[in-house]
C-alpha positions in Angstrom: 118.8 128.4 79.5 117.7 124.8 79.7 115.7 123.1 82.5 118.7 120.9 83.3 121.0 123.8 84.0 118.5 126.1 85.7 117.0 123.6 88.1 118.3 123.2 91.7 120.6 120.2 92.4 117.8 118.3 94.2 115.6 118.4 91.1 118.4 117.4 88.8 119.1 114.3 90.8 115.6 113.2 91.7 113.4 114.4 88.9 113.4 110.9 87.4 112.0 109.5 90.6 109.4 112.2 90.8 108.3 111.5 87.2 108.1 107.8 88.0 106.0 108.5 91.1 103.6 110.7 89.1 103.2 108.1 86.4 102.8 105.4 89.0 100.1 107.5 90.8 98.2 108.0 87.5 98.4 104.2 86.8 97.2 103.5 90.3 94.2 105.7 89.9 93.4 104.2 86.5 93.7 100.7 87.8 91.6 101.5 90.9 88.8 102.8 88.6 89.0 99.8 86.3 89.0 97.4 89.3 86.1 99.2 91.0 84.0 98.9 87.8 85.0 95.2 87.6 83.9 94.7 91.2 80.6 96.5 90.4 79.9 94.4 87.3 80.8 91.1 89.0 78.8 91.9 92.1 81.7 91.3 94.4 81.3 92.2 98.1 83.4 94.8 100.0 85.8 92.1 101.3 87.6 92.2 97.9 88.2 95.9 98.2 91.5 95.5 100.1 92.8 93.0 97.6 91.8 95.2 94.6 93.6 98.2 96.3 96.8 96.1 96.7 96.5 95.1 93.0 96.1 98.7 91.9 99.1 99.8 94.1 101.1 96.9 92.6 100.3 98.1 89.0 101.3 101.7 89.9 104.6 100.7 91.5 105.4 98.4 88.5 104.8 101.4 86.2 106.9 103.7 88.4 109.7 101.2 88.5 109.6 100.7 84.7 109.7 104.4 84.1 112.6 105.0 86.4 114.5 102.0 85.1 114.0 103.2 81.5 115.4 106.7 82.2 118.3 105.6 84.5 119.4 102.6 82.4 121.4 101.2 85.4 120.7 99.8 88.9 117.2 98.8 88.1 116.4 97.0 91.3 117.6 99.8 93.5 115.9 102.5 91.4 112.6 100.6 91.2 112.6 100.1 95.0 113.2 103.9 95.5 110.4 104.8 93.2 108.1 102.3 94.9 109.0 103.7 98.3 108.1 107.2 97.1 104.7 105.8 95.9 104.2 104.0 99.2 104.9 107.2 101.1 102.4 109.1 98.9 99.8 106.3 99.5 100.3 106.4 103.2 100.1 110.2 103.4 96.8 110.0 101.4 95.3 107.5 103.8 96.3 109.6 106.8 94.6 112.7 105.4 91.5 110.8 104.4 91.0 109.5 107.9 91.0 105.8 106.9 94.4 104.8 108.3 94.2 101.8 110.5 97.7 100.4 110.0 96.3 96.9 109.2 97.7 96.7 105.7 100.9 98.7 106.0 103.1 95.6 105.9 101.3 94.1 102.9 101.3 97.4 101.0 105.0 97.9 101.6 105.8 94.3 100.6 103.7 94.6 97.4 105.2 98.0 96.6 108.8 97.0 97.1 108.5 93.7 95.1 106.6 95.2 92.2 108.8 98.3 92.1 112.0 96.3 92.0 110.6 94.0 89.3 109.5 97.1 87.3 113.0 98.6 87.7 114.6 95.5 86.4 112.2 95.3 83.4 112.8 99.0 82.6 116.6 98.6 82.6 116.6 95.4 80.6 114.0 96.4 78.1 115.8 97.3 74.9 115.1 100.4 72.9 112.6 100.0 70.1 114.2 99.2 66.7 114.6 102.1 64.3 113.2 101.2 60.9 
């Protein structure tokens, strides 16, 4: 029996969004590490940390939107925004559990996540399949 038939209806419908969120989280972590090393090498102060965090979240939401758009092949803006909202929810849950939640950047994080997720979804849908040689 295949995974498609044996999985519950919730998983069949939303597994693409879960995959996009997982890939987006991995890209966010990788971008955070790269940007932290760049801050260390450049000698930037802590004031750039918030901006670098927003940049890493934007990269992750863009990757999540592209992934979901590639698999769904329709409704790129809507699918990308849904994937970005899942990523934003995971990000906010992580900050709540870490004890660093102040609520100061919630609006900017949500704005960056929705914009980059929507753009990623559009890119994912419109990006053609690679040519077969």
